[in-house]
VOSE-534544 format. One line per field, with one value per residue: residue number from 1; x, y, z of N, C-alpha, C in turn; residue in one letter. Coordinates in Angstrom, 3 decimals, decimal comma. Layout:
<nodes>
nr <- [NUM  ...]
nu <- [X  ...]
nv <- [Y  ...]
nw <- [Z  ...]
cau <- [X  ...]
cav <- [Y  ...]
caw <- [Z  ...]
cu <- [X  ...]
cv <- [Y  ...]
cw <- [Z  ...]
rest <- [a  ...]
</nodes>
This chain:
<nodes>
nr <- [1  2  3  4  5  6  7  8  9  10  11  12  13  14  15  16  17  18  19  20  21  22  23  24  25  26  27  28  29  30  31  32  33  34  35  36  37  38  39  40  41  42  43  44  45  46  47  48  49  50  51  52  53  54  55  56  57  58  59  60  61  62  63  64  65  66  67  68  69  70  71  72  73  74  75  76  77  78  79  80  81  82  83  84  85  86  87  88  89  90  91  92  93  94  95  96  97  98  99  100  101  102  103  104  105  106  107  108  109  110  111  112  113  114  115  116  117  118  119  120  121  122  123  124  125  126  127  128  129  130  131  132  133  134  135  136  137  138  139  140  141  142  143  144  145  146  147  148  149  150  151  152  153  154  155  156  157  158  159  160  161  162  163  164  165  166  167  168  169  170  171  172  173  174  175  176  177  178  179  180  181  182  183  184  185  186  187  188  189  190  191  192  193  194  195  196  197  198  199  200  201  202  203  204  205  206  207  208  209  210  211  212  213  214  215  216  217  218  219  220  221  222  223  224  225  226  227  228  229  230  231  232  233  234  235  236  237  238  239  240  241  242  243  244  245  246  247  248  249  250  251  252  253  254  255  256  257  258  259  260  261  262  263  264  265  266  267  268  269  270  271  272  273  274  275  276  277  278  279  280  281  282  283  284  285  286  287]
nu <- [-39,236  -35,882  -33,416  -30,874  -31,287  -32,789  -30,877  -28,940  -30,343  -30,501  -28,148  -25,504  -25,281  -23,742  -24,874  -25,838  -27,142  -26,434  -24,288  -21,093  -21,025  -23,622  -23,958  -22,141  -23,353  -25,591  -24,577  -23,578  -25,989  -27,208  -25,562  -25,719  -28,518  -29,183  -27,362  -28,154  -30,851  -30,697  -28,836  -29,460  -32,161  -34,340  -37,075  -39,881  -40,720  -42,789  -42,086  -43,573  -45,116  -43,656  -42,872  -40,469  -36,993  -35,332  -33,005  -33,570  -35,804  -34,660  -33,217  -34,978  -36,430  -34,319  -33,722  -36,086  -35,966  -33,734  -34,532  -36,395  -34,941  -33,276  -35,300  -35,262  -33,065  -33,726  -35,792  -34,537  -33,155  -35,097  -36,233  -34,041  -33,561  -34,498  -32,364  -30,727  -29,079  -28,818  -29,320  -28,955  -31,600  -33,143  -31,925  -32,490  -35,377  -35,724  -34,653  -36,390  -38,876  -38,185  -37,929  -40,651  -41,945  -40,585  -41,415  -44,120  -43,723  -42,602  -44,851  -46,475  -45,229  -45,786  -47,433  -45,814  -43,878  -44,976  -47,308  -50,216  -53,576  -54,154  -52,660  -53,169  -54,231  -54,941  -53,462  -51,135  -49,887  -49,353  -47,682  -45,407  -44,471  -43,937  -41,893  -39,877  -39,330  -38,309  -35,909  -34,641  -34,685  -32,924  -30,488  -30,372  -30,416  -27,943  -25,961  -26,135  -25,793  -23,131  -21,781  -21,939  -20,539  -18,005  -17,190  -17,578  -15,684  -13,291  -13,186  -13,115  -10,641  -8,964  -9,454  -8,443  -5,744  -4,939  -2,626  -1,508  -0,034  0,201  0,011  0,514  -1,832  -1,701  -3,128  -5,599  -7,617  -9,746  -12,606  -14,762  -18,078  -20,237  -23,566  -26,755  -28,445  -28,291  -28,416  -27,690  -24,978  -21,714  -18,815  -16,416  -14,416  -11,729  -10,501  -12,553  -14,367  -15,900  -17,481  -19,599  -23,022  -25,149  -28,471  -30,977  -31,774  -30,236  -27,329  -26,088  -23,923  -21,387  -19,770  -16,995  -17,033  -15,563  -15,264  -17,826  -20,483  -21,670  -24,332  -24,990  -27,420  -27,538  -28,470  -27,211  -25,401  -23,688  -21,792  -21,152  -20,133  -17,951  -16,467  -15,808  -14,284  -11,925  -9,342  -8,352  -6,667  -7,100  -9,766  -12,140  -14,264  -16,013  -18,183  -21,335  -22,917  -21,393  -18,766  -15,758  -13,522  -10,482  -8,722  -10,162  -10,959  -11,138  -11,067  -11,197  -13,428  -14,630  -17,301  -19,756  -20,249  -18,122  -15,892  -16,397  -16,369  -15,345  -15,758  -13,891  -15,271  -17,750  -20,794  -21,566  -21,461  -19,645  -19,856  -17,678  -17,807  -17,469  -16,279  -14,967  -12,943  -10,128  -9,391  -9,911  -8,057  -5,591  -5,502  -6,002  -3,672  -1,841  -2,407]
nv <- [12,507  12,918  15,521  14,664  11,901  12,087  13,409  11,357  9,328  10,399  10,327  9,465  6,180  2,925  1,284  -1,941  -3,911  -5,081  -6,544  -8,022  -7,528  -7,939  -10,712  -11,609  -10,685  -12,145  -14,733  -14,402  -13,856  -16,386  -17,880  -16,665  -16,793  -19,506  -20,600  -19,152  -19,989  -22,767  -23,472  -21,895  -22,084  -19,993  -19,729  -21,101  -24,385  -27,019  -30,167  -32,359  -31,602  -31,431  -32,108  -32,744  -33,082  -30,918  -29,677  -29,801  -28,111  -25,710  -25,114  -24,843  -22,574  -20,805  -20,799  -19,745  -17,072  -16,222  -16,553  -14,418  -12,244  -12,205  -11,498  -8,715  -7,931  -8,359  -6,524  -3,980  -4,120  -3,939  -1,476  0,676  3,469  3,851  3,442  5,545  8,300  6,924  6,127  6,046  5,860  4,879  2,285  1,096  1,201  -0,571  -2,969  -3,409  -3,781  -6,078  -7,853  -7,905  -9,124  -11,467  -12,689  -13,141  -14,860  -16,984  -17,756  -18,678  -21,101  -22,755  -25,121  -26,880  -27,455  -27,880  -30,046  -29,137  -28,284  -25,636  -24,039  -21,809  -19,688  -16,373  -15,728  -17,247  -16,035  -13,465  -14,266  -15,324  -13,054  -11,420  -12,835  -12,839  -10,123  -9,667  -11,036  -10,063  -7,249  -6,586  -7,306  -5,305  -2,915  -3,035  -3,686  -1,915  0,842  0,215  -0,552  1,769  3,545  2,521  2,555  5,326  6,679  5,487  6,200  8,900  9,276  8,120  9,956  12,329  11,662  11,714  12,679  15,008  15,455  18,180  19,433  21,421  21,286  21,060  20,033  20,191  18,806  18,321  16,580  14,614  13,805  11,220  10,748  9,329  10,380  11,646  14,331  15,340  15,181  16,325  18,437  18,213  20,152  19,228  20,622  22,214  20,589  19,762  17,858  14,860  13,887  11,351  11,075  9,375  8,356  10,161  12,343  14,869  17,347  19,254  22,265  24,497  27,641  30,355  31,374  30,951  28,725  26,180  24,061  20,986  18,859  15,635  12,971  10,193  7,448  7,382  5,497  5,160  7,814  7,708  5,820  7,127  9,155  7,850  8,095  10,290  10,397  11,691  12,060  10,540  7,891  7,916  6,923  5,057  6,939  9,267  11,089  12,571  15,256  15,172  17,324  19,383  18,866  19,995  19,574  16,753  14,786  12,393  9,785  7,452  6,165  6,388  8,550  12,237  14,718  18,074  20,283  22,667  25,772  24,849  24,016  21,507  18,411  15,582  12,120  9,520  6,307  3,325  1,020  2,286  3,620  2,742  3,200  6,014  7,095  6,332  7,995  10,493  11,050  10,999  13,156]
nw <- [24,849  25,369  24,617  24,206  23,445  21,174  19,551  19,394  17,983  15,581  14,546  12,076  10,780  9,993  7,069  7,032  5,585  3,085  0,592  1,588  4,406  5,287  5,007  6,898  9,185  9,178  9,571  12,170  13,429  13,268  14,842  17,330  17,726  17,663  19,609  22,005  22,199  22,344  24,372  26,632  27,021  27,318  27,898  29,377  28,607  27,488  27,266  26,504  24,507  22,363  18,901  17,825  18,593  21,055  20,166  17,343  17,352  18,159  16,033  13,948  14,820  14,670  11,899  10,883  11,808  10,434  7,783  7,664  8,210  5,874  4,111  4,806  3,647  0,955  0,670  0,960  -1,414  -3,319  -2,715  -2,859  -2,288  0,292  1,982  2,085  3,732  6,255  9,668  13,264  14,342  12,252  12,010  14,446  14,163  12,013  13,009  15,086  13,659  12,370  14,515  15,309  13,075  13,165  15,555  14,817  12,817  14,226  15,587  13,497  12,722  14,726  14,692  13,410  15,323  17,879  19,403  19,995  20,630  20,745  19,349  17,552  18,914  20,051  22,414  22,327  20,004  20,986  23,009  21,647  20,082  22,202  23,561  21,618  21,405  23,982  24,090  21,760  21,861  23,952  22,900  20,924  22,318  23,489  21,600  19,276  20,338  21,339  19,027  17,485  19,161  19,144  16,352  15,763  17,491  16,646  13,949  14,124  15,330  13,341  11,324  12,308  12,397  9,886  7,342  4,999  1,821  0,408  -3,044  -5,894  -8,379  -11,816  -13,791  -16,261  -17,610  -20,342  -20,802  -22,827  -21,948  -22,171  -21,923  -20,825  -22,631  -25,744  -26,276  -23,960  -23,698  -22,876  -22,413  -19,893  -17,803  -15,842  -13,777  -12,838  -11,850  -8,770  -7,218  -7,671  -7,354  -6,817  -7,966  -8,096  -11,264  -12,250  -12,241  -10,276  -10,880  -9,517  -10,163  -10,196  -11,422  -12,616  -9,920  -8,892  -8,001  -10,039  -11,040  -12,515  -13,957  -15,001  -17,039  -16,269  -14,845  -11,686  -11,715  -14,395  -14,983  -13,188  -14,510  -16,955  -16,096  -15,275  -15,935  -14,303  -11,656  -9,342  -8,930  -7,222  -6,081  -3,233  -2,067  -2,671  -3,714  -4,306  -6,101  -5,887  -6,346  -5,197  -4,780  -3,914  -1,279  1,934  4,653  6,897  8,848  11,259  11,615  12,756  10,332  8,698  7,131  7,004  4,623  4,178  1,667  -0,431  -1,437  -1,296  0,520  0,891  2,568  2,106  2,139  3,157  2,830  4,904  3,672  1,691  2,896  2,866  0,090  -0,120  1,860  0,654  -1,644  -0,580  0,878  -0,977  -2,674]
cau <- [-37,981  -34,877  -32,705  -29,744  -31,858  -33,142  -29,635  -28,312  -30,949  -30,317  -26,529  -25,262  -24,885  -23,490  -25,855  -25,245  -28,046  -26,049  -22,755  -20,458  -21,358  -25,023  -23,877  -21,451  -24,308  -26,476  -23,920  -23,541  -27,319  -27,424  -24,825  -26,282  -29,884  -29,213  -26,748  -28,976  -32,091  -30,385  -28,085  -29,907  -33,583  -34,686  -38,449  -40,483  -41,113  -43,436  -41,471  -44,590  -45,874  -42,697  -42,932  -39,190  -35,994  -35,100  -32,012  -34,189  -36,628  -33,846  -32,664  -36,185  -36,629  -33,256  -33,916  -37,305  -35,470  -32,708  -35,390  -37,080  -33,810  -32,954  -36,350  -34,924  -31,855  -34,398  -36,638  -33,721  -32,685  -36,139  -36,464  -32,617  -33,583  -34,689  -31,173  -29,987  -29,015  -29,098  -28,879  -29,299  -33,012  -33,558  -31,312  -33,347  -36,691  -35,603  -34,511  -37,728  -39,848  -37,618  -38,352  -42,108  -42,207  -39,925  -42,458  -45,251  -43,196  -42,526  -46,263  -47,027  -44,688  -46,052  -47,969  -44,676  -43,052  -45,845  -48,600  -51,068  -54,638  -54,498  -51,527  -53,505  -55,011  -54,372  -52,628  -49,752  -49,349  -48,853  -46,619  -44,345  -44,018  -43,414  -40,731  -38,959  -38,883  -37,653  -34,617  -33,991  -34,503  -31,777  -29,234  -30,310  -29,959  -26,587  -25,048  -26,239  -24,925  -21,784  -21,067  -21,931  -19,481  -16,729  -16,979  -17,530  -14,341  -12,243  -12,983  -12,718  -9,237  -8,256  -9,556  -7,519  -4,411  -4,590  -1,717  -1,779  1,092  -0,463  0,852  -0,193  -2,319  -1,713  -3,890  -6,862  -8,087  -11,194  -13,014  -16,134  -18,807  -21,372  -24,765  -27,736  -29,224  -27,280  -28,556  -27,186  -23,556  -20,983  -17,357  -16,108  -13,158  -11,501  -10,193  -13,859  -15,235  -15,683  -17,991  -20,944  -23,866  -26,279  -29,827  -31,756  -31,403  -29,472  -26,181  -25,820  -22,385  -21,071  -18,637  -16,592  -16,963  -15,296  -15,496  -19,188  -20,820  -22,692  -24,770  -25,507  -28,039  -27,340  -29,019  -26,126  -25,194  -22,553  -20,760  -20,667  -19,406  -16,697  -15,587  -15,338  -13,206  -10,970  -7,912  -7,987  -6,563  -7,524  -11,270  -12,341  -15,457  -15,982  -19,534  -22,054  -23,565  -20,532  -17,477  -15,160  -12,280  -9,709  -7,973  -11,102  -11,282  -10,479  -10,982  -11,881  -13,830  -15,065  -18,424  -19,935  -20,357  -16,858  -15,495  -17,189  -15,472  -15,745  -15,073  -13,690  -16,257  -19,144  -21,319  -21,848  -20,633  -19,585  -19,668  -16,752  -18,325  -16,511  -15,661  -14,298  -12,001  -8,759  -9,155  -9,784  -6,917  -4,509  -5,616  -5,933  -2,320  -0,939  -2,532]
cav <- [12,107  13,922  16,099  13,699  10,737  12,592  13,628  10,134  8,520  11,031  10,211  8,617  4,923  2,209  0,485  -3,287  -4,804  -5,382  -7,086  -8,998  -7,313  -8,578  -12,158  -11,817  -10,458  -13,386  -15,876  -14,025  -13,993  -17,835  -18,488  -16,176  -17,236  -20,930  -20,739  -18,681  -20,775  -24,153  -23,674  -21,209  -22,356  -18,785  -19,656  -22,433  -25,273  -28,276  -31,107  -33,297  -31,109  -31,282  -32,888  -33,019  -32,782  -29,473  -29,297  -29,434  -26,998  -24,538  -24,947  -24,397  -21,229  -19,879  -20,618  -18,808  -15,750  -16,001  -16,309  -13,160  -11,364  -12,288  -10,651  -7,387  -7,667  -8,269  -5,287  -2,927  -4,197  -3,441  -0,019  1,218  4,889  3,942  3,450  6,901  8,948  5,885  6,629  5,028  5,729  3,957  1,012  0,605  0,869  -1,734  -4,065  -3,665  -4,374  -7,473  -8,614  -8,047  -10,190  -12,810  -13,114  -13,566  -16,076  -18,055  -18,184  -19,495  -22,402  -23,632  -26,542  -27,758  -27,684  -28,272  -30,740  -28,345  -27,856  -24,085  -23,243  -20,744  -18,803  -14,986  -15,777  -17,730  -14,958  -12,430  -14,829  -15,503  -11,717  -10,887  -13,590  -12,336  -8,788  -9,786  -11,449  -9,216  -5,806  -6,676  -7,181  -4,061  -1,827  -3,193  -3,788  -0,723  1,906  -0,112  -0,517  3,188  4,341  1,989  3,166  6,728  7,129  4,894  7,007  10,288  9,156  7,953  11,228  13,356  11,273  11,682  13,635  15,186  16,192  19,076  19,913  22,114  20,521  21,813  19,349  20,742  17,986  18,442  15,225  14,570  12,828  10,693  10,479  8,331  11,103  12,326  15,862  15,784  15,061  17,639  18,494  18,534  20,483  18,530  21,525  22,842  19,714  19,622  16,527  14,605  13,222  10,372  11,499  8,402  8,065  11,366  12,742  16,251  17,621  20,545  22,835  25,816  28,324  31,648  31,574  30,739  27,328  25,802  22,621  20,359  17,672  14,999  11,665  9,250  6,835  7,643  4,472  5,490  8,933  7,305  5,126  8,007  10,007  7,007  8,507  11,306  9,677  12,571  11,997  9,221  7,371  7,815  6,390  4,665  8,159  10,379  11,034  13,667  15,756  15,240  18,615  20,306  18,375  20,890  18,960  15,407  14,428  10,982  9,523  5,983  5,554  6,519  9,959  13,321  15,697  19,392  20,644  24,059  26,403  24,289  23,706  20,109  17,435  14,388  10,970  8,330  5,003  2,572  0,173  3,042  4,199  2,587  3,839  7,418  7,435  6,343  9,140  11,766  11,398  11,156  14,420]
caw <- [24,449  25,792  23,450  23,920  22,726  19,775  18,927  19,188  16,918  14,245  14,103  10,913  11,147  8,746  6,459  6,889  4,850  1,669  0,386  2,523  5,844  5,519  5,228  8,085  10,261  9,026  10,295  13,621  13,942  13,402  15,985  18,550  17,957  18,011  20,896  22,988  22,341  22,774  25,625  27,799  27,185  28,067  28,182  29,873  27,616  27,775  26,395  26,260  23,360  21,268  17,858  17,587  19,637  21,315  19,162  16,046  17,514  18,165  14,608  13,179  15,192  14,128  10,480  10,678  11,936  9,267  6,539  7,705  8,068  4,395  3,484  4,943  2,497  -0,430  0,705  0,595  -2,780  -4,072  -2,507  -2,461  -1,785  1,615  2,731  1,955  4,958  7,166  10,990  14,441  14,507  11,207  12,338  15,471  13,743  11,096  13,808  15,810  12,795  12,151  15,730  15,184  12,046  13,626  16,443  14,017  12,136  15,285  15,854  12,351  12,682  16,056  14,354  12,968  16,458  19,049  19,329  20,934  19,865  20,838  18,743  16,762  19,639  20,322  23,544  21,814  19,169  21,907  23,729  20,773  19,833  23,516  23,760  20,551  21,804  25,274  23,708  20,652  22,294  24,815  21,981  20,156  23,136  23,773  20,438  18,376  20,843  21,424  17,738  17,179  19,909  18,616  15,018  15,796  18,017  15,762  12,699  14,469  15,590  12,132  10,584  12,976  12,121  8,445  6,938  3,576  1,188  -0,723  -4,203  -6,910  -9,579  -12,951  -14,826  -16,621  -18,786  -20,945  -21,096  -23,403  -21,159  -22,816  -20,980  -21,418  -23,666  -26,557  -26,293  -22,719  -23,704  -22,553  -22,039  -18,466  -17,485  -14,670  -12,749  -12,417  -11,082  -7,302  -6,774  -8,334  -6,411  -7,559  -7,743  -8,728  -12,646  -12,790  -11,436  -10,082  -10,972  -8,927  -10,798  -9,888  -12,674  -12,209  -8,410  -8,598  -8,106  -11,016  -10,972  -13,774  -13,654  -16,232  -16,985  -16,278  -13,543  -10,936  -12,110  -15,755  -14,779  -12,663  -15,592  -17,959  -15,496  -14,675  -16,180  -13,428  -10,321  -8,120  -8,863  -6,382  -5,599  -1,878  -1,568  -3,676  -4,180  -4,539  -6,727  -5,417  -6,753  -3,970  -4,623  -3,280  0,079  2,770  5,912  7,161  10,189  11,356  12,400  12,734  8,960  7,991  7,097  6,304  3,944  3,905  0,357  -0,732  -2,272  -1,216  1,745  0,817  3,330  1,385  2,933  2,773  3,486  5,672  2,790  0,772  3,540  2,314  -1,065  -0,062  2,428  -0,262  -2,561  0,130  1,290  -2,265  -3,391]
cu <- [-36,863  -34,079  -31,442  -30,095  -32,149  -31,875  -28,980  -28,930  -30,833  -28,860  -26,462  -24,796  -24,632  -24,709  -25,277  -26,001  -27,733  -24,543  -22,363  -20,784  -22,718  -24,769  -23,067  -22,426  -25,323  -25,929  -23,811  -24,911  -27,653  -26,866  -25,423  -27,674  -29,912  -28,583  -27,572  -30,160  -31,785  -29,741  -28,635  -31,414  -34,219  -36,183  -39,017  -41,047  -41,775  -43,074  -42,486  -45,245  -44,962  -42,852  -41,529  -38,270  -35,801  -34,050  -32,651  -35,108  -35,809  -33,361  -33,839  -36,426  -35,693  -33,335  -35,052  -36,836  -34,577  -33,461  -35,891  -36,063  -33,351  -33,938  -35,975  -33,930  -32,712  -35,221  -35,803  -33,109  -33,718  -36,472  -35,052  -32,636  -33,803  -33,430  -30,252  -30,135  -29,374  -28,569  -29,323  -30,806  -33,580  -33,138  -32,230  -34,769  -36,709  -35,461  -35,756  -38,740  -39,486  -38,074  -39,831  -42,426  -41,609  -40,782  -43,567  -44,833  -43,089  -43,825  -46,831  -46,432  -44,919  -46,563  -46,863  -43,940  -43,790  -47,058  -49,527  -52,281  -54,968  -53,386  -51,785  -54,231  -54,191  -53,225  -51,063  -49,115  -48,696  -47,573  -45,299  -43,673  -43,318  -42,034  -39,533  -38,469  -38,085  -36,219  -33,839  -33,816  -33,303  -30,563  -29,161  -29,940  -28,548  -25,629  -25,008  -25,534  -23,546  -21,061  -20,953  -20,697  -18,162  -16,369  -16,761  -16,168  -13,222  -12,044  -12,660  -11,181  -8,468  -8,247  -8,506  -6,068  -3,977  -3,667  -1,804  -0,604  0,431  0,522  -0,002  -0,530  -2,460  -2,572  -5,157  -7,479  -9,500  -11,599  -14,527  -16,828  -20,169  -22,390  -25,671  -28,717  -28,208  -27,226  -27,886  -25,668  -22,982  -19,564  -17,169  -14,682  -12,746  -11,254  -11,420  -14,627  -14,850  -16,237  -19,200  -21,590  -24,996  -27,595  -30,839  -31,164  -30,460  -28,241  -26,244  -24,352  -22,225  -19,728  -18,235  -16,177  -16,840  -15,601  -17,020  -19,505  -21,933  -23,027  -25,412  -26,291  -28,081  -27,799  -27,853  -25,929  -23,903  -21,422  -20,161  -19,815  -17,956  -15,849  -15,083  -14,254  -12,115  -9,582  -7,433  -7,938  -6,959  -9,009  -11,591  -13,771  -15,369  -17,237  -20,276  -22,785  -22,640  -19,245  -16,894  -13,779  -11,379  -8,976  -8,899  -11,414  -10,326  -10,195  -11,659  -12,272  -14,390  -16,455  -18,573  -19,879  -18,896  -16,241  -16,538  -16,223  -16,109  -15,014  -15,026  -14,799  -17,577  -19,495  -21,764  -20,979  -20,813  -19,201  -18,514  -17,278  -17,251  -15,699  -14,771  -13,103  -10,524  -8,433  -8,937  -8,539  -5,697  -4,428  -5,417  -4,471  -1,348  -1,169  -1,707]
cv <- [13,082  14,439  15,122  12,498  11,171  12,845  12,355  9,394  9,172  10,942  9,219  7,115  3,876  1,385  -1,080  -4,203  -4,972  -5,840  -8,075  -8,882  -8,023  -10,098  -12,530  -11,679  -11,664  -14,594  -15,607  -14,309  -15,572  -18,257  -17,976  -16,683  -18,689  -21,139  -20,379  -19,597  -22,170  -24,257  -22,988  -21,503  -21,146  -18,870  -21,109  -23,175  -26,605  -29,353  -32,095  -32,918  -31,153  -32,446  -33,416  -32,807  -31,319  -28,947  -28,941  -28,212  -25,714  -24,042  -24,366  -22,902  -20,332  -19,634  -19,674  -17,372  -15,370  -15,775  -14,834  -12,036  -11,160  -11,336  -9,101  -7,037  -7,527  -6,960  -4,118  -2,889  -3,619  -1,870  0,547  2,556  4,911  3,844  4,562  7,527  8,016  6,363  5,612  4,876  4,705  2,508  0,364  0,302  -0,418  -3,027  -4,508  -4,265  -5,859  -8,298  -8,925  -9,172  -11,498  -13,468  -13,690  -14,889  -17,234  -18,568  -19,065  -20,821  -23,252  -24,903  -27,390  -28,299  -28,391  -28,989  -30,238  -27,834  -26,348  -23,433  -21,917  -19,666  -17,451  -15,055  -16,182  -16,772  -13,857  -12,904  -14,886  -14,001  -11,241  -11,465  -13,114  -10,991  -8,794  -10,115  -10,335  -7,804  -5,668  -6,464  -5,905  -2,969  -1,840  -3,072  -2,526  0,352  1,580  -0,098  0,898  3,900  3,828  2,567  4,647  7,254  6,601  5,739  8,392  10,316  9,142  9,175  12,206  12,977  11,409  12,822  13,659  15,895  17,073  19,477  20,594  21,256  21,414  21,191  20,070  20,087  18,397  17,086  15,235  13,494  12,518  10,331  9,585  9,079  11,815  13,808  16,325  15,701  16,299  17,442  18,871  18,931  20,069  19,507  22,203  21,882  19,505  18,255  16,286  13,681  12,439  10,946  10,563  8,124  9,145  11,500  14,286  16,546  19,104  21,012  24,176  26,643  29,838  32,114  31,519  29,265  27,172  24,314  22,134  19,067  16,791  13,503  10,624  8,688  7,369  6,705  4,750  6,772  8,679  6,776  6,110  8,995  9,198  7,469  9,668  10,727  10,464  12,652  10,585  8,951  7,163  7,073  5,939  5,962  9,291  10,023  12,350  14,017  15,968  16,538  19,665  19,876  19,332  20,405  17,562  15,150  12,971  10,894  7,934  5,348  5,610  7,861  10,927  14,324  17,032  19,836  22,253  24,573  25,765  24,015  22,193  19,382  16,126  13,275  10,076  7,127  4,145  1,642  0,912  3,770  3,985  3,221  5,424  7,815  7,335  7,537  10,362  12,016  11,441  12,369  15,406]
cw <- [24,769  24,531  23,173  23,120  21,277  18,912  18,437  18,072  15,653  13,702  13,000  11,415  9,900  8,331  6,193  6,046  3,278  1,715  1,394  3,965  6,172  5,796  6,481  9,365  10,299  9,736  11,786  14,247  14,238  14,584  17,299  18,774  18,373  19,339  22,031  23,259  22,847  24,103  26,783  28,121  27,859  28,509  28,616  28,699  28,072  26,855  25,842  24,932  22,094  20,202  17,479  18,661  19,892  20,408  17,806  16,103  17,555  16,681  13,801  13,550  14,671  12,559  10,109  10,702  10,858  7,960  6,568  7,586  6,568  3,714  3,651  3,892  1,183  -0,468  0,274  -0,874  -3,801  -3,980  -1,977  -1,887  -0,367  2,605  2,723  3,339  6,162  8,589  12,117  14,541  13,486  11,411  13,338  14,964  12,793  11,932  14,545  14,935  12,485  13,320  15,691  14,319  12,528  14,704  15,859  13,313  12,954  15,621  14,649  12,228  13,830  15,694  13,865  14,254  17,608  18,745  20,400  20,138  19,876  20,230  18,103  17,533  19,767  21,288  23,098  20,835  19,996  22,594  22,870  20,339  21,087  23,722  22,908  20,925  23,144  25,030  22,806  21,111  23,213  23,898  21,267  21,022  23,731  22,621  19,560  19,038  20,982  20,234  17,316  17,821  19,291  17,184  15,017  16,305  17,276  14,603  12,861  14,693  14,365  11,371  11,026  12,814  10,740  8,126  5,371  2,939  0,002  -1,835  -5,116  -8,025  -10,823  -14,096  -14,905  -17,772  -19,141  -21,432  -21,610  -22,583  -21,916  -21,777  -21,649  -22,404  -24,465  -26,495  -24,965  -22,632  -23,522  -22,375  -20,645  -18,317  -16,040  -13,506  -12,045  -11,500  -9,643  -6,866  -7,613  -7,359  -7,281  -7,082  -8,587  -10,158  -13,109  -11,863  -11,417  -9,960  -10,495  -9,476  -10,224  -11,103  -12,338  -10,915  -7,966  -8,766  -9,235  -10,968  -12,166  -13,367  -15,042  -16,010  -17,302  -14,862  -12,955  -11,450  -13,451  -15,698  -14,255  -13,750  -16,522  -17,392  -14,942  -14,927  -15,184  -12,124  -9,167  -8,029  -8,347  -6,068  -4,113  -1,298  -2,803  -4,324  -4,480  -5,269  -6,442  -5,995  -5,416  -3,781  -3,905  -1,798  1,084  4,174  6,083  8,584  10,127  12,060  12,242  11,365  8,325  8,147  6,610  5,837  3,654  2,533  0,167  -1,636  -2,317  0,160  1,909  1,696  2,568  2,280  2,268  3,517  3,976  4,706  1,783  1,433  3,114  0,978  -1,051  0,777  1,548  -1,196  -1,845  0,446  0,213  -2,894  -2,829]
rest <- [m  s  f  a  v  r  k  f  i  k  q  p  y  p  f  y  y  e  g  k  s  f  f  i  i  l  g  i  l  f  l  m  g  f  g  f  n  y  f  f  m  p  f  n  v  n  t  a  e  h  r  m  s  y  l  a  i  s  f  v  h  t  l  t  a  l  f  l  f  f  l  v  f  l  f  f  r  v  f  p  r  l  r  n  n  w  n  v  g  k  e  i  a  t  l  a  t  f  l  l  f  t  g  i  g  q  f  l  i  r  d  i  i  y  d  n  p  y  n  w  c  l  g  y  l  i  e  e  v  r  n  t  f  m  v  g  i  l  f  i  l  i  l  v  p  a  n  f  s  r  l  y  y  r  n  m  q  k  a  s  n  l  e  r  r  q  k  e  v  v  d  n  s  k  i  f  i  k  t  h  l  k  s  d  d  f  h  l  e  s  r  e  f  i  f  a  r  s  e  g  n  y  v  e  i  c  l  l  n  n  d  s  i  e  k  l  l  k  r  i  s  i  k  d  l  e  h  q  l  a  s  l  n  y  i  v  r  t  h  r  s  y  l  v  n  m  n  y  v  s  s  v  s  g  n  a  q  g  y  r  l  q  l  q  n  s  d  e  i  v  t  v  s  r  n  m  i  p  v  f  e  a  h  y  q  a  v]
</nodes>
């Protein structure tokens, strides 16, 4: 594998298997799958074996794929940590796995569709998996790189056009933070807060204390911490895993996932997810 390919598959990529974006993709998958199957008839078919019309067969094939794609959604709901640091390689691997199971699924429903005594032979299993990959891999190799390039250059351009009105912040609120463990409760001085990052059932809080970095690990969700700091409009949720003090953002760059933030006094690169870009831009330009 060449260096360029290895570098490409490690590039950040949007995670689409959640929320509204997932159901949009589900609808697109239905239209593409059904339309391609019905109108182009990509593979040889023996109509004498059909138990139903070709329209119904195309519909059943597409519903099988949609059902398996929905299982991908459920899988990531059960194992949410797997979606962290999502990149092009993980996206391609997920889609390739989906194609494999779709091919197996198409094999398992053959008795519903075809009147053929050899439906359960190994040859048809290989044929169904092969046919699924022949169609699906074409879309993967075209759509994933094309979507990556579109998002990458769009977000790079948007990041370079951001303007900021810098002003001195004199607020130094001291807020009492209640955690999930009473013994872990603490006071947070807002001026010291740089960012917080979700770590499973904990949150790692990065503070600037007398020109040195201090990190606290507290048993609290990032959502609870965000709620308790809601009165400070310069502390913003930029990602499901990050809460950032906008006063410490030193530079913004773009990638296919959204924006990347460089923070003062920290080597941490913080992500702004694409659905949080409008919120981030409004706060960034107002600070």
